[in-house]
C-alpha positions in Angstrom: 11.0 125.6 -149.2 10.2 124.5 -146.1 11.7 121.4 -146.6 14.8 123.1 -147.6 14.7 125.6 -144.7 13.8 122.4 -142.3 17.3 121.1 -143.6 19.7 124.3 -143.4 18.7 124.7 -140.0 19.3 120.9 -139.2 22.9 121.0 -141.6 23.9 124.0 -139.5 22.9 122.2 -136.1 25.4 119.9 -137.1 28.1 121.8 -137.8 27.8 124.2 -135.1 30.4 124.4 -132.6 29.9 122.8 -129.2 31.3 124.9 -126.7 30.5 122.9 -124.2 33.7 120.3 -124.7 36.1 123.4 -124.8 37.8 124.6 -121.8 37.1 127.4 -119.8 40.5 129.1 -121.2 39.3 128.1 -124.7 35.8 130.0 -124.2 37.6 132.8 -122.4 40.0 132.8 -126.0 37.3 133.5 -128.6 35.2 136.4 -126.5 34.5 138.6 -129.6 35.6 136.4 -132.4 32.5 134.2 -132.6 30.9 134.0 -135.6 26.9 136.3 -135.5 25.0 132.9 -135.9 26.9 130.8 -132.6 26.8 134.4 -130.3 23.4 132.4 -127.8 25.4 129.6 -127.6 28.3 130.2 -127.0 26.8 133.0 -124.2 24.7 130.3 -122.8 27.9 128.3 -122.1 30.1 131.6 -120.2 27.1 132.3 -118.2 27.2 128.8 -116.8 30.7 128.6 -116.7 30.3 131.9 -115.1 27.7 131.0 -112.1 29.2 127.7 -111.2 32.5 130.0 -110.1 32.9 131.6 -106.7 33.8 135.0 -106.8 37.3 134.6 -106.7 37.0 132.4 -109.7 35.5 135.1 -111.3 37.8 137.6 -110.5 40.9 135.7 -111.2 39.3 134.8 -115.1 38.1 138.2 -115.3 41.6 139.6 -114.5 41.9 140.7 -111.3 41.3 144.0 -112.7 45.1 144.4 -112.9 44.8 143.7 -116.8 46.5 141.1 -116.2 47.0 137.7 -115.2 43.5 136.4 -115.7 41.6 135.1 -118.8 39.5 137.7 -119.4 43.0 140.6 -118.5 44.1 139.4 -121.3 42.1 141.5 -123.4 42.7 144.4 -121.1 45.1 147.4 -121.8 47.7 147.7 -119.7 49.2 151.1 -118.9 52.5 150.7 -120.5 50.6 150.2 -124.2 49.6 153.4 -123.1 52.4 155.5 -122.5 54.0 155.3 -126.0 56.9 157.3 -124.6 57.9 155.0 -121.5 57.8 158.4 -119.1 55.7 157.0 -116.4 53.0 159.4 -117.4 50.0 159.8 -120.4 48.6 163.2 -122.3 46.2 163.1 -123.4 47.0 163.2 -127.1 49.7 160.0 -126.3 46.3 158.6 -124.9 44.2 158.9 -127.9 46.7 157.9 -130.1 47.7 154.4 -127.9 43.3 154.1 -128.0 43.5 154.7 -131.8 46.1 151.7 -132.4 44.0 149.3 -130.0 40.9 150.0 -131.7 41.9 149.3 -135.1 44.1 146.2 -133.6 40.9 144.8 -132.3 39.0 145.2 -135.4 41.9 144.0 -137.6 41.5 141.0 -135.2 38.2 140.3 -136.0 37.0 140.8 -132.4 33.3 142.9 -131.8 33.2 146.1 -131.6 30.2 147.4 -130.8 31.1 148.9 -127.0 33.5 151.1 -128.9 31.3 154.3 -128.2 31.5 153.7 -124.9 35.7 153.6 -124.4 36.9 155.5 -121.1 37.5 158.9 -122.5 41.1 160.9 -120.5 39.2 163.1 -118.1 36.9 160.2 -117.0 40.7 158.1 -115.7 42.7 161.2 -115.3 41.1 162.2 -112.2 43.5 164.7 -110.5 43.0 166.8 -113.8 46.9 167.9 -114.4 46.5 166.6 -117.5 48.7 163.5 -117.7 47.3 160.3 -116.9 49.3 158.3 -113.8 49.6 154.7 -113.4 48.2 155.0 -110.2 44.8 156.8 -112.1 44.8 153.7 -114.7 44.9 151.0 -112.7 41.9 152.7 -110.1 40.2 153.1 -113.7 41.3 149.3 -114.7 40.1 148.1 -110.8 36.3 150.1 -111.1 35.6 149.2 -114.8 36.1 144.9 -113.9 34.1 145.3 -110.6 31.1 146.7 -113.1 31.4 144.4 -115.4 31.8 141.5 -112.9 28.6 143.1 -111.5 26.6 143.4 -114.5 27.7 139.1 -114.7 26.4 137.9 -111.6 22.4 136.3 -112.2 
């Protein structure tokens, strides 16, 4: 039995993905869709790459806090994705509908949903409490979120 387990372990390591041979952009695009058994190796490689980057490179990779432009930012929602009727503002119902749609799309594409319970609420983003989320409020929230994420990634 031990021999069988050893052979299975060795076979798994032979077919495991070698993340060190991938570009940083390829790794960034894989975030959230790495098989459970390979997540440790994936995370190690991403951490190694992030540590070797300057603050500016990390910020660019994380999307610059604007939900566009950087590699990680491709996964960040845009204000337009929440402004379903295109009127330049988002109410609570529109926000909830867009957020539910986004989460369903993420789940259907195989993305990990481990932080879904931490998703921001409308009232957290509507800082002036007027019942409408402006593009400025949305962008401010995105910038705060990115700064928080960058702080968690620092050694």
